[in-house]
C-alpha positions, 0 to 999 in steps of 0.5 A, a space after each residue: 241493402 234491399 228495401 221492400 214496401 211490405 213493412 208493418 203498419 198499424 194494421 187492425 188487430 183482427 186480421 181476417 178477410 173482409 166481405 168486399 175481398 170475399 165478394 171480389 174473389 167470388 165474382 172473379 171465380 164466377 166470371 172465369 168458371 161459372 155457368 155464365 162466365 163472361 171472361 176467358 178461361 184463366 188458362 191457355 195452350 196451343 193445339 196443333 199449332 193454334 192458340 186455345 183462344 181461337 178454338 176453345 170457345 167453339 168446343 163443347 163445354 160441360 160444367 159441374 160443381 159440388 160442395 166439398 165442405 161449408 168453406 169450399 166449392 169445386 167447379 169443374 169445366 171440361 172442354 172437349 174437341 169434337 174432332 179429336 176427342 181431346 178433353 181439357 178439364 179445368 178443376 177449380 176450388 173457390 174458398 168462401 172463408 178466404 178471397 182465394 181461388 185455385 185451379 189445375 188443368 187435366 188433359 185427356 185423349 178420349 179419342 181413338 188416335 194420337 192427338 195433334 201436338 199439345 204445347 205451351 200449356 199455361 194453367 195460369 193465364 190471367 190479366 189484372 187491370 188497375 184503375 188508378 195511375 199508381 204503377 203495379 209493384 211486383 213483390 217476389 223473393 229469391 229462392 233457396 239457392 244455398 246462399 246467404 240471400 236465400 228468401 231475400 224479398 224484392 220489389 219491382 215496379 212494372 212500368 209500361 211494356 215491361 216483361 219480367 220472367 222467372 223460372 226454376 233451375 234444374 227441375 227442382 221448384 224452389 231453387 233458381 226462382 221462387 213461384 210466389 208473388 204479390 202484385 200491389 195495385 189500386 190500394 190492394 192487389 193480388 197474390 199469385 202463386 204457381 205450384 209445380 214439383 218440377 221445372 216451371 216458368 212464369 211471365 209478367 207482361 205489362 201493356 202500354 196501358 193499365 193491364 198486366 198479363 200473367 202467365 205460368 206453367 210447366 216450362 216445356 210442354 210439346 207432346 201428343 197424347 195416346 188414346 186414353 192417356 191423361 196428364 195433369 198441370 201445375 196448380 195456380 192460385 190467386 188471392 185478392 186483397 184490399 189494403 196493405 201488403 203485410 195484411 195480405 201476407 198474413 191472410 195468405 199465411 192463415 190460408 196456408 195453415 188452413 189449406 196448405 199444410 198437412 193435418 193429422 187428426 184435423 190439426 196441423 203439426 205442433 212446433 217441435 225441436 230435433 236433436 242430432 249427433 254433432 260428431 263430424 257432421 250431424 248424423 252422418 255415418 254414425 253408429 248405434 252406440 254414438 247415437 245412444 250416447 248423444 241422446 242420453 247426454 242431451 236428455 240428462 243435461 235437461 234439453 228435451 228434444 221432441 225428435 231425433 234426426 238420424 241423418 244420411 249414412 245409416 245404410 251401407 255406403 262405404 263411409 260416404 253418405 251420398 252413396 245411396 241405393 243400399 236401402 237397409 240399415 248397415 249391419 255393422 253399425 246398426 246390427 239390430 237395425 234402426 228399431 233399436 234406435 227408435 225403441 231407445 228414443 221412444 223410451 224418452 218420448 222422442 220421435 225418430 226422424 229418419 233420412 231417405 232419398 229414394 229418387 237418387 241412387 249411385 252405381 254399384 248398389 243393390 238397386 242399380 244392380 237389381 233394377 238398372 231398368 228403373 234408373 235414368 242412368 242405368 247401372 251407373 246410377 242416376 234418377 229413379 223412375 218414379 213415373 214407372 208403375 212397377 218401380 213406383 210399386 217397389 218404392 212404396 213397398 220397400 220404404 213403407 216396410 222400413 217405416 213400419 219395421 224401423 219405427 219411423 215417426 218422421 219420414 225425411 225425404 231428400 232430393 240431392 239431384 237436378 232431375 231436369 236433364 234426365 227428364 228431358 233426355 228421356 223425351 222424344 221430339 213429340 213427347 217433350 215434358 211427359 217424363 217430367 209430368 209422370 215423375 211429379 205425378 208419381 212423387 205426389 202419389 208416393 207420398 199420398 200412399 205413405 200418408 194413407 198407410 201411416 195417417 200420423 206420419 210426418 213427412 219432411 221435405 228436404 231437397 238440398 235444403 229448401 228447393 222443393 217447397 211448392 204448395 202441393 209439396 207443403 200440403 203433404 209435408 213440412 220443411 224441417 231444413 229450409 236451407 242447407 245454408 244454415 250456419 251463418 247467423 245473418 243469413 238465418 235472420 234474413 231467411 226467417 224475415 223473407 220465408 215467413 211471408 209465405 211459409 208459416 211452418 219451417 225449420 233449421 238447425 244450429 250447432 253453436 253455443 251463443 244466444 245470438 246464433 241460436 236465436 237467429 235460427 229459432 223457427 217453428 221447427 228448431 234443431 239443437 245439436 252438438 258434439 258431446 265428445 268435444 265437451 264445449 256445449 254450453 248446457 245452461 244456455 241450451 236449457 235456457 234457450 230451449 225454454 225460451 223457444 217453447 214460449 216463442 214457438 206458440 206465436 210463430 204460427 200467428 201473424 207475422 210483421 217485419 219491423 225493419 227493412 230487409 238487409 244482410 249488412 253487418 252494420 244494420 239492425 233487423 227485427 220482426 214480430 209474431 202476434 197471436 191476436 186471438 190470445 193477445 200474446 206475441 213476441 219481438 225479436 231483434 238483432 244488432 249486427 257485428 258492425 252496427 254502432 247504434 245500440 238502440 232501435 225503435 220499432 212500431 209494432 202492428 196488429 195490436 188492440 189500440 185500446 188494450 194494455 200490454 205487459 212486455 218482458 225482455 227475456 234477458 233483463 226480465 224487467 216488465 213494462 206496460 204500454 198501450 197497444 196504441 203507444 206500441 203502434 204509434 210511438 214504438 218500442 225501444 229495444 236496446 242491445 249493448 253488445 255487438 253482435 247481440 240479440 233481444 227477445 221481448 214477449 208481450 201479453 195483453 192484459 185481461 
């Protein structure tokens, strides 16, 4: 059992940054980026073997700023080496509505010759110093490793002279380790996040006194830049807070909704459901007739999907979906293309979500035969060179064409390959890290171009589940499938518990027919599928839980409170609360697991108005009760589940 400190407290029912928190962030930004900066720049690198702390203060500095909007100011500081022309630009954004600052490095050779070697680039290089004797507490989460404990939360005390290191695995950013951290100190703390689409590393180093040194960036950088050449770095984010950790995570969630999610016509996507053909494996290697039959059956049985997942295998693949590279609809199984499917779906007011994987191709396919020069691996297949301008143009043109001609509403991009070996295998000794940078830049630019051409398009980030959910990816996309480890109820409960601290909008899918499993998988994006040929779908339960999800989903983008310790034990309860203080509504979801002998759990709710009355309704018993916010937060709510395993959902509404 893993217990964490970030449990719900009787937090204020109006969660918003305080003036003191905003002032602290402003002072920090001014000290590091302002015209009269008193602190060292929050980044570091080595140039020709010398640390930037030795020379950057002697370089010429140009500082500019501009108002992006009423809530954001962009500050740009460019440090230029007078001898070689290397320009290091740190572009920061200070938020006025959140105690948050972010920044990215850009390095450009403005000289006429290759630069000396640039290495150890760490866009995140900051120090935190505490005032009290209470030790730093580092809160972090397991990444999605397609395992039962995906997104599990942890806490480590950072005692003097401790060094704690993290890194992603294989080149995908949210597998191996998760680059989102909460450092608790002095009755508050700081959230620190590193965002990079590839291989990153971070380090937390305690000195012998009261300071913590935090560094992070692309794991390996050791290269020269050619004249005129420019590269970018990972994004670093820091958010300061006072008070308890749960409150800080909710301020982070609100920042993510405002600035870390895609917006269409000024609004974030609404929660949605999706369906899929459950024959053998969802949506793989099916045909138009099977897809139409499944869609019609679900619709006729009263389950109204918002979108339909046409998963991998719709292209010629010799009956095995991993064989990618023939990027056209299979003429035998989809003789009129996928436009026939999208037209059919649109007649039911259902969106088409179509799976793609443009970065990975196999041998003996059209792509590898026509353009082996665009593949790390050549004609045998491997990683597509998104950093190659000609390849990038082809990918944009081809997949934009498919989106347009096939009527795609949700573009689902998977990434079932570890790219790191291909990137590093292509680098020479004096260009280590460049191939990775170019691929990441090409990947972001590809999505940006798709969104420019299709402003209402929703992009789903799927990389063997949730292995690519860094902030810059999430600003362009939504993770419809948070993990490929999606069929086990206890793991699904743990994933919701842990991931909700950091990412407010995510999804998963379920094929089973009982309330315990289906509630374990209820997310802002909720997949409900099944094999209509087996005649074992509980349609009545499906209709009931779909309606329940539509009520609950309103609150899932609100504030989040874990109500029990995190655990994967079969003898435990687990519960959480989602709350919308603006409308006074919310929900409590609780699970009694297989071997748990206690049939009642008392949970103390959070975020409520202590003076208000709330009407609470158990969705199974339909019996309402009324309690004050103060009683719910101090005495608690009793939840009884007579079966094991079993689940309960309690919805509440503030009296008006």
